[in-house]
C-alpha positions in Angstrom: -7.0 -30.2 -78.7 -10.4 -28.4 -77.6 -12.6 -27.9 -80.5 -12.7 -23.8 -80.0 -10.5 -22.1 -82.6 -9.6 -19.1 -80.0 -10.5 -18.5 -76.3 -11.3 -14.9 -75.8 -12.2 -14.0 -72.2 -15.1 -11.2 -72.0 -12.4 -8.9 -69.7 -10.2 -8.5 -72.5 -11.1 -5.9 -75.2 -10.9 -5.8 -78.8 -8.9 -3.0 -78.9 -7.3 -0.7 -76.6 -6.6 3.0 -78.1 -6.1 1.7 -81.5 -3.6 -1.3 -80.6 -5.6 -4.7 -81.6 -6.0 -7.5 -78.9 -4.3 -10.6 -79.9 -6.4 -13.9 -79.5 -4.5 -17.2 -77.8 -4.8 -20.2 -80.4 -6.0 -22.8 -78.9 -6.1 -24.9 -81.9 -3.9 -24.2 -84.6 -5.7 -26.5 -87.3 -8.8 -24.6 -86.7 -7.6 -21.5 -86.4 -6.0 -22.1 -90.0 -9.3 -23.1 -91.8 -11.1 -20.3 -89.9 -8.6 -17.4 -91.3 -7.7 -19.0 -94.2 -4.0 -19.3 -93.7 -1.9 -21.9 -94.5 1.2 -22.5 -91.6 3.8 -19.8 -93.9 0.9 -17.0 -94.4 -0.1 -17.6 -90.8 3.3 -16.9 -89.5 3.7 -14.0 -92.0 0.8 -12.8 -90.4 1.3 -12.9 -87.1 5.4 -11.7 -87.7 3.9 -8.7 -88.9 1.9 -7.8 -86.2 4.4 -8.4 -84.3 6.4 -5.6 -85.9 3.3 -3.2 -85.9 3.0 -3.9 -81.8 6.7 -3.0 -81.9 6.5 0.1 -84.0 3.7 1.2 -81.7 5.7 0.2 -78.3 8.7 2.8 -79.7 5.8 5.8 -80.2 4.5 5.2 -76.8 8.1 4.6 -75.2 9.1 8.1 -76.5 5.8 9.4 -75.6 6.3 8.1 -71.9 9.8 9.4 -71.8 8.7 12.9 -72.9 6.2 12.9 -70.1 8.6 11.8 -67.7 10.7 14.6 -68.8 7.8 16.9 -68.5 6.9 16.3 -65.1 9.9 17.2 -63.2 10.0 20.5 -65.0 6.3 21.1 -64.0 7.1 20.3 -60.8 10.6 22.4 -60.7 7.8 25.6 -62.3 5.7 25.1 -59.2 8.4 25.1 -56.8 9.8 28.7 -58.0 6.6 29.9 -58.6 5.8 28.8 -54.6 8.5 30.3 -53.8 7.9 33.9 -55.8 4.7 33.9 -54.0 6.2 33.4 -50.1 8.8 35.7 -50.5 6.5 38.2 -52.6 6.2 41.4 -49.7 9.0 40.4 -47.4 10.7 43.0 -48.8 13.3 40.1 -49.8 15.4 39.7 -52.7 15.5 36.4 -54.7 18.3 35.7 -56.6 17.6 32.5 -59.4 20.1 31.0 -61.9 18.0 30.3 -65.1 18.6 28.9 -68.2 18.8 30.8 -71.3 19.5 28.9 -73.6 21.1 25.4 -73.5 24.1 25.4 -71.2 24.1 29.5 -70.8 22.7 30.3 -67.4 22.4 33.4 -66.1 21.6 35.1 -62.9 18.7 37.3 -61.9 17.7 38.9 -58.7 13.6 39.1 -58.6 12.5 42.2 -56.4 8.9 42.2 -55.4 6.9 40.5 -58.4 3.6 39.5 -58.5 3.6 38.1 -61.8 5.6 35.4 -63.6 6.0 34.5 -67.6 5.3 31.1 -68.7 6.3 29.2 -71.9 3.3 27.6 -73.2 5.6 26.0 -76.0 5.6 27.3 -79.8 7.7 30.3 -79.3 4.7 31.4 -76.9 5.1 33.0 -73.9 2.6 34.5 -71.7 2.4 36.5 -68.2 0.1 35.2 -65.3 -0.6 36.5 -62.2 1.5 33.7 -59.7 -2.1 32.4 -58.6 -3.0 32.0 -62.2 0.4 30.7 -62.7 0.3 28.1 -60.0 -3.4 26.9 -61.0 -2.0 26.8 -64.5 0.7 24.1 -63.5 -0.7 22.2 -60.9 -3.8 21.3 -63.5 -0.9 20.4 -66.5 1.1 18.6 -63.4 -2.1 16.4 -62.8 -3.0 16.2 -66.5 0.3 14.8 -67.2 0.5 12.5 -64.3 -2.8 11.2 -65.7 -1.2 11.1 -69.1 1.6 9.1 -67.9 -0.8 6.4 -66.1 -2.9 6.1 -69.8 0.5 5.3 -71.4 1.8 2.7 -68.7 -1.3 1.1 -69.3 -1.2 0.9 -72.8 2.4 -0.5 -72.6 1.0 -2.9 -70.4 -1.4 -4.1 -72.7 0.7 -3.5 -76.0 3.4 -5.9 -74.3 0.4 -8.7 -72.9 -0.4 -8.7 -77.3 3.0 -9.0 -77.8 3.2 -12.4 -75.5 0.2 -13.6 -77.1 0.7 -13.2 -80.5 4.7 -14.8 -80.0 3.1 -17.5 -78.0 0.5 -18.2 -81.2 3.3 -18.0 -83.6 5.5 -20.6 -81.9 2.2 -22.6 -82.0 1.7 -22.2 -85.6 5.0 -23.0 -85.9 5.6 -26.3 -83.5 2.3 -26.9 -85.4 3.1 -27.2 -88.8 6.7 -28.7 -87.8 4.5 -31.4 -86.3 2.3 -31.8 -89.6 5.2 -31.8 -91.7 7.2 -34.5 -90.1 3.7 -36.8 -90.0 3.2 -36.2 -93.9 7.3 -37.1 -93.9 6.7 -40.3 -91.8 3.8 -41.4 -94.4 
């Protein structure tokens, strides 16, 4: 085997947004010597690291689901604001069904309106002009899409680290089995 214990590429960061990078172990003996672990301790450490990665993955997936649900809502709000702006000044009434509560809808007749109310969260609603609402919603949509892209990159990085850790675990386990067989044979 090679004399170096780990091969680390300069392209692989030490961590990404708090997710520690896993290093590929080429020479298990050198890795164990440098880390001060025996095979069982190294396996326990690697299993613990895998568990930590799984927990982080669950959190990131929950954030991804939330963002993926939020983006269509923002787009729908943008469409509604655009429709209200388009109907403004035409004298034409807009009939809209809106959700009052979960599963409860009401019908509204929107006459010439120059403002809309947006839920900001935490039981806060503010009235904006249609133009301001359009700008705010576009900005929120851009931010949500950018956050989703970063989240997807984080998930890919995390999955790469899980793969490297699983390979390292298999290499340490196989090395340990090989060493036990050598001891039994002698």
